[in-house]
PDB file of the backbone (N, CA, C, O) and the ligand in Angstrom, with CONECT records:
HET     ZN  A 101       1
ATOM      1  N   MET A   1     169.902 157.991 165.137  1.00  0.00           N
ATOM      2  CA  MET A   1     169.245 156.730 165.491  1.00  0.00           C
ATOM      3  C   MET A   1     167.785 156.980 165.861  1.00  0.00           C
ATOM      4  O   MET A   1     167.411 158.034 166.375  1.00  0.00           O
ATOM      5  N   ASN A   2     167.005 155.985 165.582  1.00  0.00           N
ATOM      6  CA  ASN A   2     165.586 156.079 165.896  1.00  0.00           C
ATOM      7  C   ASN A   2     165.354 155.621 167.333  1.00  0.00           C
ATOM      8  O   ASN A   2     165.652 154.479 167.680  1.00  0.00           O
ATOM      9  N   SER A   3     164.838 156.485 168.139  1.00  0.00           N
ATOM     10  CA  SER A   3     164.725 156.151 169.557  1.00  0.00           C
ATOM     11  C   SER A   3     163.343 155.646 169.938  1.00  0.00           C
ATOM     12  O   SER A   3     163.127 155.267 171.089  1.00  0.00           O
ATOM     13  N   SER A   4     162.387 155.631 168.984  1.00  0.00           N
ATOM     14  CA  SER A   4     161.055 155.200 169.386  1.00  0.00           C
ATOM     15  C   SER A   4     161.019 153.686 169.570  1.00  0.00           C
ATOM     16  O   SER A   4     161.795 152.959 168.951  1.00  0.00           O
ATOM     17  N   THR A   5     160.131 153.229 170.407  1.00  0.00           N
ATOM     18  CA  THR A   5     160.049 151.804 170.741  1.00  0.00           C
ATOM     19  C   THR A   5     159.343 151.048 169.615  1.00  0.00           C
ATOM     20  O   THR A   5     158.608 151.648 168.831  1.00  0.00           O
ATOM     21  N   PRO A   6     159.565 149.732 169.532  1.00  0.00           N
ATOM     22  CA  PRO A   6     158.840 148.946 168.512  1.00  0.00           C
ATOM     23  C   PRO A   6     157.329 149.084 168.665  1.00  0.00           C
ATOM     24  O   PRO A   6     156.607 149.118 167.668  1.00  0.00           O
ATOM     25  N   ALA A   7     156.850 149.163 169.890  1.00  0.00           N
ATOM     26  CA  ALA A   7     155.406 149.314 170.094  1.00  0.00           C
ATOM     27  C   ALA A   7     154.908 150.613 169.463  1.00  0.00           C
ATOM     28  O   ALA A   7     153.843 150.639 168.847  1.00  0.00           O
ATOM     29  N   GLU A   8     155.671 151.678 169.617  1.00  0.00           N
ATOM     30  CA  GLU A   8     155.286 152.959 169.009  1.00  0.00           C
ATOM     31  C   GLU A   8     155.346 152.874 167.490  1.00  0.00           C
ATOM     32  O   GLU A   8     154.460 153.378 166.799  1.00  0.00           O
ATOM     33  N   ARG A   9     156.394 152.234 166.969  1.00  0.00           N
ATOM     34  CA  ARG A   9     156.563 152.139 165.526  1.00  0.00           C
ATOM     35  C   ARG A   9     155.458 151.305 164.881  1.00  0.00           C
ATOM     36  O   ARG A   9     155.036 151.596 163.762  1.00  0.00           O
ATOM     37  N   LEU A  10     154.991 150.276 165.576  1.00  0.00           N
ATOM     38  CA  LEU A  10     154.031 149.346 164.975  1.00  0.00           C
ATOM     39  C   LEU A  10     152.585 149.694 165.303  1.00  0.00           C
ATOM     40  O   LEU A  10     151.661 149.046 164.811  1.00  0.00           O
ATOM     41  N   ASN A  11     152.390 150.699 166.121  1.00  0.00           N
ATOM     42  CA  ASN A  11     151.030 151.117 166.431  1.00  0.00           C
ATOM     43  C   ASN A  11     150.367 151.627 165.148  1.00  0.00           C
ATOM     44  O   ASN A  11     150.907 152.504 164.474  1.00  0.00           O
ATOM     45  N   GLY A  12     149.198 151.075 164.813  1.00  0.00           N
ATOM     46  CA  GLY A  12     148.506 151.496 163.597  1.00  0.00           C
ATOM     47  C   GLY A  12     148.852 150.669 162.370  1.00  0.00           C
ATOM     48  O   GLY A  12     148.323 150.928 161.288  1.00  0.00           O
ATOM     49  N   THR A  13     149.736 149.670 162.515  1.00  0.00           N
ATOM     50  CA  THR A  13     150.109 148.827 161.381  1.00  0.00           C
ATOM     51  C   THR A  13     148.918 148.009 160.897  1.00  0.00           C
ATOM     52  O   THR A  13     148.153 147.467 161.695  1.00  0.00           O
ATOM     53  N   ARG A  14     148.776 147.930 159.573  1.00  0.00           N
ATOM     54  CA  ARG A  14     147.714 147.087 159.009  1.00  0.00           C
ATOM     55  C   ARG A  14     148.080 145.617 159.176  1.00  0.00           C
ATOM     56  O   ARG A  14     149.249 145.248 159.068  1.00  0.00           O
ATOM     57  N   THR A  15     147.089 144.787 159.436  1.00  0.00           N
ATOM     58  CA  THR A  15     147.337 143.356 159.591  1.00  0.00           C
ATOM     59  C   THR A  15     146.117 142.573 159.132  1.00  0.00           C
ATOM     60  O   THR A  15     145.015 143.113 159.041  1.00  0.00           O
ATOM     61  N   GLY A  16     146.326 141.302 158.847  1.00  0.00           N
ATOM     62  CA  GLY A  16     145.228 140.436 158.441  1.00  0.00           C
ATOM     63  C   GLY A  16     144.336 140.097 159.625  1.00  0.00           C
ATOM     64  O   GLY A  16     144.703 140.334 160.776  1.00  0.00           O
ATOM     65  N   HIS A  17     143.156 139.538 159.338  1.00  0.00           N
ATOM     66  CA  HIS A  17     142.210 139.251 160.413  1.00  0.00           C
ATOM     67  C   HIS A  17     142.108 137.747 160.690  1.00  0.00           C
ATOM     68  O   HIS A  17     141.150 137.286 161.311  1.00  0.00           O
ATOM     69  N   ILE A  18     143.107 136.987 160.220  1.00  0.00           N
ATOM     70  CA  ILE A  18     143.124 135.546 160.459  1.00  0.00           C
ATOM     71  C   ILE A  18     144.331 135.221 161.336  1.00  0.00           C
ATOM     72  O   ILE A  18     145.450 135.645 161.049  1.00  0.00           O
ATOM     73  N   CYS A  19     144.092 134.470 162.397  1.00  0.00           N
ATOM     74  CA  CYS A  19     145.181 134.075 163.285  1.00  0.00           C
ATOM     75  C   CYS A  19     146.191 133.219 162.513  1.00  0.00           C
ATOM     76  O   CYS A  19     145.801 132.283 161.815  1.00  0.00           O
ATOM     77  N   ASP A  20     147.462 133.529 162.633  1.00  0.00           N
ATOM     78  CA  ASP A  20     148.493 132.789 161.902  1.00  0.00           C
ATOM     79  C   ASP A  20     148.754 131.403 162.485  1.00  0.00           C
ATOM     80  O   ASP A  20     149.526 130.639 161.906  1.00  0.00           O
ATOM     81  N   ARG A  21     148.142 131.057 163.603  1.00  0.00           N
ATOM     82  CA  ARG A  21     148.355 129.732 164.170  1.00  0.00           C
ATOM     83  C   ARG A  21     147.120 128.847 164.031  1.00  0.00           C
ATOM     84  O   ARG A  21     147.251 127.691 163.630  1.00  0.00           O
ATOM     85  N   CYS A  22     145.939 129.342 164.343  1.00  0.00           N
ATOM     86  CA  CYS A  22     144.748 128.473 164.321  1.00  0.00           C
ATOM     87  C   CYS A  22     143.742 128.862 163.232  1.00  0.00           C
ATOM     88  O   CYS A  22     142.707 128.211 163.097  1.00  0.00           O
ATOM     89  N   ASN A  23     144.028 129.909 162.458  1.00  0.00           N
ATOM     90  CA  ASN A  23     143.159 130.354 161.370  1.00  0.00           C
ATOM     91  C   ASN A  23     141.802 130.874 161.818  1.00  0.00           C
ATOM     92  O   ASN A  23     140.903 131.042 160.994  1.00  0.00           O
ATOM     93  N   LYS A  24     141.643 131.128 163.096  1.00  0.00           N
ATOM     94  CA  LYS A  24     140.410 131.725 163.579  1.00  0.00           C
ATOM     95  C   LYS A  24     140.363 133.173 163.114  1.00  0.00           C
ATOM     96  O   LYS A  24     141.398 133.833 163.022  1.00  0.00           O
ATOM     97  N   SER A  25     139.177 133.663 162.823  1.00  0.00           N
ATOM     98  CA  SER A  25     139.140 135.065 162.420  1.00  0.00           C
ATOM     99  C   SER A  25     139.121 135.970 163.647  1.00  0.00           C
ATOM    100  O   SER A  25     138.515 135.666 164.674  1.00  0.00           O
ATOM    101  N   ILE A  26     139.789 137.060 163.496  1.00  0.00           N
ATOM    102  CA  ILE A  26     139.949 138.025 164.580  1.00  0.00           C
ATOM    103  C   ILE A  26     139.017 139.190 164.291  1.00  0.00           C
ATOM    104  O   ILE A  26     138.955 139.672 163.160  1.00  0.00           O
ATOM    105  N   ARG A  27     138.298 139.640 165.297  1.00  0.00           N
ATOM    106  CA  ARG A  27     137.333 140.709 165.091  1.00  0.00           C
ATOM    107  C   ARG A  27     137.794 142.007 165.745  1.00  0.00           C
ATOM    108  O   ARG A  27     138.593 142.007 166.682  1.00  0.00           O
ATOM    109  N   THR A  28     137.279 143.086 165.235  1.00  0.00           N
ATOM    110  CA  THR A  28     137.585 144.392 165.816  1.00  0.00           C
ATOM    111  C   THR A  28     137.260 144.390 167.307  1.00  0.00           C
ATOM    112  O   THR A  28     136.176 143.981 167.724  1.00  0.00           O
ATOM    113  N   GLY A  29     138.203 144.845 168.082  1.00  0.00           N
ATOM    114  CA  GLY A  29     138.036 144.877 169.530  1.00  0.00           C
ATOM    115  C   GLY A  29     138.709 143.711 170.230  1.00  0.00           C
ATOM    116  O   GLY A  29     138.884 143.739 171.448  1.00  0.00           O
ATOM    117  N   ASP A  30     139.096 142.670 169.465  1.00  0.00           N
ATOM    118  CA  ASP A  30     139.764 141.515 170.073  1.00  0.00           C
ATOM    119  C   ASP A  30     141.186 141.868 170.477  1.00  0.00           C
ATOM    120  O   ASP A  30     141.856 142.677 169.836  1.00  0.00           O
ATOM    121  N   LEU A  31     141.629 141.235 171.562  1.00  0.00           N
ATOM    122  CA  LEU A  31     143.021 141.346 171.969  1.00  0.00           C
ATOM    123  C   LEU A  31     143.836 140.372 171.120  1.00  0.00           C
ATOM    124  O   LEU A  31     143.424 139.228 170.929  1.00  0.00           O
ATOM    125  N   VAL A  32     144.965 140.805 170.621  1.00  0.00           N
ATOM    126  CA  VAL A  32     145.814 139.937 169.799  1.00  0.00           C
ATOM    127  C   VAL A  32     147.260 140.025 170.276  1.00  0.00           C
ATOM    128  O   VAL A  32     147.648 140.930 171.015  1.00  0.00           O
ATOM    129  N   ARG A  33     148.036 139.049 169.824  1.00  0.00           N
ATOM    130  CA  ARG A  33     149.484 139.081 170.026  1.00  0.00           C
ATOM    131  C   ARG A  33     150.124 139.151 168.651  1.00  0.00           C
ATOM    132  O   ARG A  33     149.595 138.607 167.681  1.00  0.00           O
ATOM    133  N   ALA A  34     151.245 139.813 168.574  1.00  0.00           N
ATOM    134  CA  ALA A  34     151.915 139.947 167.286  1.00  0.00           C
ATOM    135  C   ALA A  34     153.419 139.794 167.483  1.00  0.00           C
ATOM    136  O   ALA A  34     153.964 140.038 168.559  1.00  0.00           O
ATOM    137  N   TYR A  35     154.058 139.384 166.402  1.00  0.00           N
ATOM    138  CA  TYR A  35     155.498 139.163 166.424  1.00  0.00           C
ATOM    139  C   TYR A  35     156.112 140.002 165.305  1.00  0.00           C
ATOM    140  O   TYR A  35     155.635 139.983 164.171  1.00  0.00           O
ATOM    141  N   ALA A  36     157.167 140.734 165.633  1.00  0.00           N
ATOM    142  CA  ALA A  36     157.805 141.597 164.636  1.00  0.00           C
ATOM    143  C   ALA A  36     159.317 141.468 164.740  1.00  0.00           C
ATOM    144  O   ALA A  36     159.868 141.153 165.795  1.00  0.00           O
ATOM    145  N   THR A  37     159.966 141.721 163.614  1.00  0.00           N
ATOM    146  CA  THR A  37     161.426 141.660 163.543  1.00  0.00           C
ATOM    147  C   THR A  37     161.940 142.979 162.979  1.00  0.00           C
ATOM    148  O   THR A  37     161.274 143.625 162.170  1.00  0.00           O
ATOM    149  N   TYR A  38     163.119 143.363 163.414  1.00  0.00           N
ATOM    150  CA  TYR A  38     163.721 144.591 162.912  1.00  0.00           C
ATOM    151  C   TYR A  38     164.672 144.299 161.759  1.00  0.00           C
ATOM    152  O   TYR A  38     165.553 143.447 161.871  1.00  0.00           O
ATOM    153  N   TYR A  39     164.491 145.008 160.659  1.00  0.00           N
ATOM    154  CA  TYR A  39     165.408 144.915 159.523  1.00  0.00           C
ATOM    155  C   TYR A  39     166.065 146.271 159.311  1.00  0.00           C
ATOM    156  O   TYR A  39     165.428 147.316 159.441  1.00  0.00           O
ATOM    157  N   ASP A  40     167.338 146.233 158.988  1.00  0.00           N
ATOM    158  CA  ASP A  40     168.077 147.490 158.841  1.00  0.00           C
ATOM    159  C   ASP A  40     167.449 148.422 157.818  1.00  0.00           C
ATOM    160  O   ASP A  40     167.394 149.633 158.029  1.00  0.00           O
ATOM    161  N   HIS A  41     166.972 147.860 156.702  1.00  0.00           N
ATOM    162  CA  HIS A  41     166.443 148.725 155.649  1.00  0.00           C
ATOM    163  C   HIS A  41     165.017 149.178 155.905  1.00  0.00           C
ATOM    164  O   HIS A  41     164.643 150.305 155.578  1.00  0.00           O
ATOM    165  N   ASP A  42     164.234 148.303 156.483  1.00  0.00           N
ATOM    166  CA  ASP A  42     162.802 148.562 156.562  1.00  0.00           C
ATOM    167  C   ASP A  42     162.294 148.929 157.949  1.00  0.00           C
ATOM    168  O   ASP A  42     161.144 149.341 158.102  1.00  0.00           O
ATOM    169  N   GLY A  43     163.136 148.784 158.946  1.00  0.00           N
ATOM    170  CA  GLY A  43     162.661 149.041 160.299  1.00  0.00           C
ATOM    171  C   GLY A  43     161.869 147.857 160.836  1.00  0.00           C
ATOM    172  O   GLY A  43     162.108 146.718 160.436  1.00  0.00           O
ATOM    173  N   TRP A  44     160.937 148.116 161.728  1.00  0.00           N
ATOM    174  CA  TRP A  44     160.149 147.045 162.326  1.00  0.00           C
ATOM    175  C   TRP A  44     159.111 146.541 161.349  1.00  0.00           C
ATOM    176  O   TRP A  44     158.316 147.317 160.818  1.00  0.00           O
ATOM    177  N   MET A  45     159.119 145.213 161.107  1.00  0.00           N
ATOM    178  CA  MET A  45     158.169 144.598 160.193  1.00  0.00           C
ATOM    179  C   MET A  45     157.332 143.593 160.972  1.00  0.00           C
ATOM    180  O   MET A  45     157.866 142.743 161.685  1.00  0.00           O
ATOM    181  N   LEU A  46     156.029 143.698 160.829  1.00  0.00           N
ATOM    182  CA  LEU A  46     155.123 142.753 161.457  1.00  0.00           C
ATOM    183  C   LEU A  46     155.200 141.419 160.719  1.00  0.00           C
ATOM    184  O   LEU A  46     155.046 141.379 159.499  1.00  0.00           O
ATOM    185  N   ARG A  47     155.436 140.332 161.446  1.00  0.00           N
ATOM    186  CA  ARG A  47     155.599 139.030 160.797  1.00  0.00           C
ATOM    187  C   ARG A  47     154.415 138.096 161.058  1.00  0.00           C
ATOM    188  O   ARG A  47     154.027 137.328 160.178  1.00  0.00           O
ATOM    189  N   ARG A  48     153.847 138.158 162.247  1.00  0.00           N
ATOM    190  CA  ARG A  48     152.770 137.238 162.615  1.00  0.00           C
ATOM    191  C   ARG A  48     151.742 137.978 163.470  1.00  0.00           C
ATOM    192  O   ARG A  48     152.070 138.877 164.245  1.00  0.00           O
ATOM    193  N   THR A  49     150.482 137.561 163.296  1.00  0.00           N
ATOM    194  CA  THR A  49     149.434 138.048 164.191  1.00  0.00           C
ATOM    195  C   THR A  49     148.662 136.835 164.687  1.00  0.00           C
ATOM    196  O   THR A  49     148.252 135.987 163.894  1.00  0.00           O
ATOM    197  N   TRP A  50     148.468 136.755 165.977  1.00  0.00           N
ATOM    198  CA  TRP A  50     147.779 135.613 166.569  1.00  0.00           C
ATOM    199  C   TRP A  50     146.589 136.086 167.387  1.00  0.00           C
ATOM    200  O   TRP A  50     146.584 137.196 167.918  1.00  0.00           O
ATOM    201  N   CYS A  51     145.570 135.218 167.480  1.00  0.00           N
ATOM    202  CA  CYS A  51     144.464 135.519 168.375  1.00  0.00           C
ATOM    203  C   CYS A  51     144.951 135.388 169.821  1.00  0.00           C
ATOM    204  O   CYS A  51     146.052 134.902 170.079  1.00  0.00           O
ATOM    205  N   GLU A  52     144.129 135.820 170.730  1.00  0.00           N
ATOM    206  CA  GLU A  52     144.553 135.833 172.132  1.00  0.00           C
ATOM    207  C   GLU A  52     144.841 134.417 172.647  1.00  0.00           C
ATOM    208  O   GLU A  52     145.705 134.232 173.504  1.00  0.00           O
ATOM    209  N   ASP A  53     144.111 133.410 172.119  1.00  0.00           N
ATOM    210  CA  ASP A  53     144.299 132.040 172.597  1.00  0.00           C
ATOM    211  C   ASP A  53     145.657 131.454 172.218  1.00  0.00           C
ATOM    212  O   ASP A  53     146.239 130.696 172.993  1.00  0.00           O
ATOM    213  N   CYS A  54     146.165 131.796 171.039  1.00  0.00           N
ATOM    214  CA  CYS A  54     147.407 131.172 170.573  1.00  0.00           C
ATOM    215  C   CYS A  54     148.635 132.046 170.734  1.00  0.00           C
ATOM    216  O   CYS A  54     149.756 131.557 170.595  1.00  0.00           O
ATOM    217  N   GLY A  55     148.459 133.288 171.017  1.00  0.00           N
ATOM    218  CA  GLY A  55     149.597 134.194 171.011  1.00  0.00           C
ATOM    219  C   GLY A  55     150.647 133.849 172.042  1.00  0.00           C
ATOM    220  O   GLY A  55     150.329 133.469 173.169  1.00  0.00           O
ATOM    221  N   ASP A  56     151.896 133.983 171.650  1.00  0.00           N
ATOM    222  CA  ASP A  56     152.992 133.809 172.594  1.00  0.00           C
ATOM    223  C   ASP A  56     153.167 135.096 173.377  1.00  0.00           C
ATOM    224  O   ASP A  56     152.925 136.189 172.867  1.00  0.00           O
ATOM    225  N   SER A  57     153.593 134.949 174.630  1.00  0.00           N
ATOM    226  CA  SER A  57     153.899 136.158 175.384  1.00  0.00           C
ATOM    227  C   SER A  57     155.401 136.331 175.549  1.00  0.00           C
ATOM    228  O   SER A  57     155.872 137.366 176.022  1.00  0.00           O
ATOM    229  N   THR A  58     156.144 135.304 175.154  1.00  0.00           N
ATOM    230  CA  THR A  58     157.599 135.423 175.177  1.00  0.00           C
ATOM    231  C   THR A  58     158.149 134.888 173.859  1.00  0.00           C
ATOM    232  O   THR A  58     157.471 134.142 173.152  1.00  0.00           O
ATOM    233  N   ILE A  59     159.363 135.267 173.539  1.00  0.00           N
ATOM    234  CA  ILE A  59     159.994 134.810 172.309  1.00  0.00           C
ATOM    235  C   ILE A  59     160.585 133.429 172.563  1.00  0.00           C
ATOM    236  O   ILE A  59     161.487 133.275 173.385  1.00  0.00           O
ATOM    237  N   ASN A  60     160.072 132.426 171.852  1.00  0.00           N
ATOM    238  CA  ASN A  60     160.534 131.049 172.057  1.00  0.00           C
ATOM    239  C   ASN A  60     161.632 130.655 171.082  1.00  0.00           C
ATOM    240  O   ASN A  60     162.658 130.095 171.467  1.00  0.00           O
ATOM    241  N   GLU A  61     161.395 130.957 169.823  1.00  0.00           N
ATOM    242  CA  GLU A  61     162.358 130.553 168.795  1.00  0.00           C
ATOM    243  C   GLU A  61     163.045 131.801 168.279  1.00  0.00           C
ATOM    244  O   GLU A  61     162.681 132.336 167.233  1.00  0.00           O
ATOM    245  N   SER A  62     164.031 132.257 169.012  1.00  0.00           N
ATOM    246  CA  SER A  62     164.632 133.517 168.599  1.00  0.00           C
ATOM    247  C   SER A  62     165.608 133.290 167.452  1.00  0.00           C
ATOM    248  O   SER A  62     166.286 132.266 167.380  1.00  0.00           O
ATOM    249  N   THR A  63     165.659 134.257 166.571  1.00  0.00           N
ATOM    250  CA  THR A  63     166.579 134.236 165.445  1.00  0.00           C
ATOM    251  C   THR A  63     167.892 134.832 165.917  1.00  0.00           C
ATOM    252  O   THR A  63     167.921 135.875 166.570  1.00  0.00           O
ATOM    253  N   ASP A  64     168.971 134.157 165.579  1.00  0.00           N
ATOM    254  CA  ASP A  64     170.272 134.602 166.059  1.00  0.00           C
ATOM    255  C   ASP A  64     170.582 136.048 165.691  1.00  0.00           C
ATOM    256  O   ASP A  64     170.621 136.406 164.513  1.00  0.00           O
ATOM    257  N   GLY A  65     170.794 136.846 166.675  1.00  0.00           N
ATOM    258  CA  GLY A  65     171.243 138.213 166.425  1.00  0.00           C
ATOM    259  C   GLY A  65     170.168 139.197 166.025  1.00  0.00           C
ATOM    260  O   GLY A  65     170.418 140.401 165.970  1.00  0.00           O
ATOM    261  N   ALA A  66     168.963 138.696 165.742  1.00  0.00           N
ATOM    262  CA  ALA A  66     167.918 139.609 165.292  1.00  0.00           C
ATOM    263  C   ALA A  66     167.266 140.301 166.483  1.00  0.00           C
ATOM    264  O   ALA A  66     167.199 139.757 167.585  1.00  0.00           O
ATOM    265  N   ASP A  67     166.800 141.486 166.235  1.00  0.00           N
ATOM    266  CA  ASP A  67     166.019 142.192 167.242  1.00  0.00           C
ATOM    267  C   ASP A  67     164.556 141.852 166.980  1.00  0.00           C
ATOM    268  O   ASP A  67     163.986 142.239 165.961  1.00  0.00           O
ATOM    269  N   GLU A  68     163.963 141.124 167.917  1.00  0.00           N
ATOM    270  CA  GLU A  68     162.587 140.645 167.729  1.00  0.00           C
ATOM    271  C   GLU A  68     161.743 141.092 168.907  1.00  0.00           C
ATOM    272  O   GLU A  68     162.253 141.344 169.998  1.00  0.00           O
ATOM    273  N   VAL A  69     160.461 141.185 168.671  1.00  0.00           N
ATOM    274  CA  VAL A  69     159.587 141.639 169.729  1.00  0.00           C
ATOM    275  C   VAL A  69     158.241 140.919 169.654  1.00  0.00           C
ATOM    276  O   VAL A  69     157.723 140.638 168.573  1.00  0.00           O
ATOM    277  N   ILE A  70     157.694 140.630 170.834  1.00  0.00           N
ATOM    278  CA  ILE A  70     156.318 140.130 170.933  1.00  0.00           C
ATOM    279  C   ILE A  70     155.474 141.273 171.472  1.00  0.00           C
ATOM    280  O   ILE A  70     155.812 141.896 172.479  1.00  0.00           O
ATOM    281  N   LEU A  71     154.373 141.536 170.785  1.00  0.00           N
ATOM    282  CA  LEU A  71     153.517 142.658 171.148  1.00  0.00           C
ATOM    283  C   LEU A  71     152.142 142.179 171.555  1.00  0.00           C
ATOM    284  O   LEU A  71     151.665 141.142 171.095  1.00  0.00           O
ATOM    285  N   GLU A  72     151.512 142.947 172.421  1.00  0.00           N
ATOM    286  CA  GLU A  72     150.098 142.745 172.699  1.00  0.00           C
ATOM    287  C   GLU A  72     149.386 143.980 172.162  1.00  0.00           C
ATOM    288  O   GLU A  72     149.854 145.104 172.347  1.00  0.00           O
ATOM    289  N   ALA A  73     148.256 143.770 171.498  1.00  0.00           N
ATOM    290  CA  ALA A  73     147.570 144.898 170.879  1.00  0.00           C
ATOM    291  C   ALA A  73     146.081 144.612 170.785  1.00  0.00           C
ATOM    292  O   ALA A  73     145.635 143.495 171.047  1.00  0.00           O
ATOM    293  N   VAL A  74     145.332 145.610 170.417  1.00  0.00           N
ATOM    294  CA  VAL A  74     143.917 145.449 170.117  1.00  0.00           C
ATOM    295  C   VAL A  74     143.771 145.528 168.602  1.00  0.00           C
ATOM    296  O   VAL A  74     144.332 146.416 167.959  1.00  0.00           O
ATOM    297  N   PHE A  75     143.003 144.578 168.030  1.00  0.00           N
ATOM    298  CA  PHE A  75     142.748 144.563 166.589  1.00  0.00           C
ATOM    299  C   PHE A  75     141.576 145.497 166.306  1.00  0.00           C
ATOM    300  O   PHE A  75     140.491 145.329 166.864  1.00  0.00           O
ATOM    301  N   TRP A  76     141.798 146.476 165.443  1.00  0.00           N
ATOM    302  CA  TRP A  76     140.756 147.473 165.192  1.00  0.00           C
ATOM    303  C   TRP A  76     140.747 147.839 163.720  1.00  0.00           C
ATOM    304  O   TRP A  76     141.678 148.475 163.225  1.00  0.00           O
ATOM    305  N   ASN A  77     139.682 147.434 163.015  1.00  0.00           N
ATOM    306  CA  ASN A  77     139.574 147.738 161.581  1.00  0.00           C
ATOM    307  C   ASN A  77     140.840 147.390 160.812  1.00  0.00           C
ATOM    308  O   ASN A  77     141.356 148.199 160.041  1.00  0.00           O
ATOM    309  N   HIS A  78     141.329 146.182 161.030  1.00  0.00           N
ATOM    310  CA  HIS A  78     142.512 145.668 160.336  1.00  0.00           C
ATOM    311  C   HIS A  78     143.793 146.421 160.677  1.00  0.00           C
ATOM    312  O   HIS A  78     144.749 146.431 159.901  1.00  0.00           O
ATOM    313  N   ARG A  79     143.797 147.039 161.829  1.00  0.00           N
ATOM    314  CA  ARG A  79     145.036 147.660 162.295  1.00  0.00           C
ATOM    315  C   ARG A  79     145.285 147.265 163.737  1.00  0.00           C
ATOM    316  O   ARG A  79     144.363 146.912 164.472  1.00  0.00           O
ATOM    317  N   LEU A  80     146.545 147.332 164.125  1.00  0.00           N
ATOM    318  CA  LEU A  80     146.906 147.101 165.512  1.00  0.00           C
ATOM    319  C   LEU A  80     146.918 148.434 166.242  1.00  0.00           C
ATOM    320  O   LEU A  80     147.581 149.380 165.818  1.00  0.00           O
ATOM    321  N   VAL A  81     146.187 148.498 167.330  1.00  0.00           N
ATOM    322  CA  VAL A  81     146.191 149.731 168.126  1.00  0.00           C
ATOM    323  C   VAL A  81     146.484 149.374 169.590  1.00  0.00           C
ATOM    324  O   VAL A  81     146.462 148.205 169.974  1.00  0.00           O
ATOM    325  N   SER A  82     146.753 150.390 170.385  1.00  0.00           N
ATOM    326  CA  SER A  82     147.103 150.198 171.804  1.00  0.00           C
ATOM    327  C   SER A  82     148.208 149.158 171.950  1.00  0.00           C
ATOM    328  O   SER A  82     148.133 148.279 172.809  1.00  0.00           O
ATOM    329  N   VAL A  83     149.219 149.260 171.119  1.00  0.00           N
ATOM    330  CA  VAL A  83     150.286 148.262 171.083  1.00  0.00           C
ATOM    331  C   VAL A  83     151.202 148.405 172.304  1.00  0.00           C
ATOM    332  O   VAL A  83     151.633 149.502 172.660  1.00  0.00           O
ATOM    333  N   GLU A  84     151.480 147.264 172.924  1.00  0.00           N
ATOM    334  CA  GLU A  84     152.418 147.243 174.048  1.00  0.00           C
ATOM    335  C   GLU A  84     153.416 146.113 173.859  1.00  0.00           C
ATOM    336  O   GLU A  84     153.074 145.055 173.331  1.00  0.00           O
ATOM    337  N   THR A  85     154.639 146.336 174.288  1.00  0.00           N
ATOM    338  CA  THR A  85     155.685 145.319 174.186  1.00  0.00           C
ATOM    339  C   THR A  85     155.545 144.305 175.321  1.00  0.00           C
ATOM    340  O   THR A  85     155.435 144.680 176.488  1.00  0.00           O
ATOM    341  N   ARG A  86     155.550 143.017 174.967  1.00  0.00           N
ATOM    342  CA  ARG A  86     155.514 141.970 175.985  1.00  0.00           C
ATOM    343  C   ARG A  86     156.877 141.339 176.205  1.00  0.00           C
ATOM    344  O   ARG A  86     157.230 140.991 177.331  1.00  0.00           O
ATOM    345  N   ASP A  87     157.639 141.191 175.141  1.00  0.00           N
ATOM    346  CA  ASP A  87     158.959 140.576 175.253  1.00  0.00           C
ATOM    347  C   ASP A  87     159.813 141.081 174.101  1.00  0.00           C
ATOM    348  O   ASP A  87     159.303 141.422 173.034  1.00  0.00           O
ATOM    349  N   ARG A  88     161.117 141.123 174.332  1.00  0.00           N
ATOM    350  CA  ARG A  88     162.022 141.572 173.275  1.00  0.00           C
ATOM    351  C   ARG A  88     163.307 140.780 173.396  1.00  0.00           C
ATOM    352  O   ARG A  88     163.824 140.569 174.493  1.00  0.00           O
ATOM    353  N   SER A  89     163.827 140.334 172.229  1.00  0.00           N
ATOM    354  CA  SER A  89     164.998 139.462 172.262  1.00  0.00           C
ATOM    355  C   SER A  89     166.261 140.210 172.658  1.00  0.00           C
ATOM    356  O   SER A  89     167.191 139.642 173.229  1.00  0.00           O
ATOM    357  N   ARG A  90     166.269 141.487 172.343  1.00  0.00           N
ATOM    358  CA  ARG A  90     167.456 142.269 172.616  1.00  0.00           C
ATOM    359  C   ARG A  90     167.126 143.298 173.695  1.00  0.00           C
ATOM    360  O   ARG A  90     166.547 144.347 173.414  1.00  0.00           O
ATOM    361  N   PRO A  91     167.497 142.986 174.907  1.00  0.00           N
ATOM    362  CA  PRO A  91     167.130 143.939 175.982  1.00  0.00           C
ATOM    363  C   PRO A  91     167.728 145.309 175.716  1.00  0.00           C
ATOM    364  O   PRO A  91     168.881 145.428 175.303  1.00  0.00           O
ATOM    365  N   THR A  92     166.955 146.307 175.950  1.00  0.00           N
ATOM    366  CA  THR A  92     167.433 147.653 175.700  1.00  0.00           C
ATOM    367  C   THR A  92     167.971 148.269 176.985  1.00  0.00           C
ATOM    368  O   THR A  92     167.686 147.802 178.087  1.00  0.00           O
ATOM    369  N   THR A  93     168.719 149.278 176.824  1.00  0.00           N
ATOM    370  CA  THR A  93     169.320 149.920 177.989  1.00  0.00           C
ATOM    371  C   THR A  93     168.581 151.206 178.301  1.00  0.00           C
ATOM    372  O   THR A  93     168.715 152.211 177.603  1.00  0.00           O
ATOM    373  N   GLY A  94     167.813 151.150 179.349  1.00  0.00           N
ATOM    374  CA  GLY A  94     167.210 152.400 179.835  1.00  0.00           C
ATOM    375  C   GLY A  94     165.918 152.838 179.199  1.00  0.00           C
ATOM    376  O   GLY A  94     164.853 152.712 179.803  1.00  0.00           O
ATOM    377  N   VAL A  95     165.995 153.356 177.975  1.00  0.00           N
ATOM    378  CA  VAL A  95     164.853 154.105 177.428  1.00  0.00           C
ATOM    379  C   VAL A  95     163.559 153.312 177.257  1.00  0.00           C
ATOM    380  O   VAL A  95     162.475 153.883 177.374  1.00  0.00           O
ATOM    381  N   GLU A  96     163.647 152.023 176.984  1.00  0.00           N
ATOM    382  CA  GLU A  96     162.429 151.245 176.744  1.00  0.00           C
ATOM    383  C   GLU A  96     161.509 151.281 177.952  1.00  0.00           C
ATOM    384  O   GLU A  96     161.914 150.892 179.048  1.00  0.00           O
ATOM    385  N   GLN A  97     160.303 151.731 177.775  1.00  0.00           N
ATOM    386  CA  GLN A  97     159.243 151.811 178.793  1.00  0.00           C
ATOM    387  C   GLN A  97     159.655 152.699 179.944  1.00  0.00           C
ATOM    388  O   GLN A  97     158.888 152.880 180.889  1.00  0.00           O
TER     389      GLN A  97
HETATM  390 ZN    ZN A 101     144.582 131.486 167.117  1.00  0.00          ZN2+
END
């Protein structure tokens, strides 16, 4: 089993520079929020990137049974860096953080 956290797995992931909610452009150095889901075949997949103004800090519309996570990160040259977990639909036992 893979024991690394979603934040570790998604650190360095490439992402677009347009907020998925308000279409504002995100610049290098901006704080962003991101939403990712875990798939058995592919692992953690980034689904949404939001600017700091629109980003959710908790999971509102959770998908039944899915392992989902809300991340806070810094946008840097079209990648997410300094990724931290803000919320996760499936609480983990022990190892997380
Ligand atoms: Zn936005």
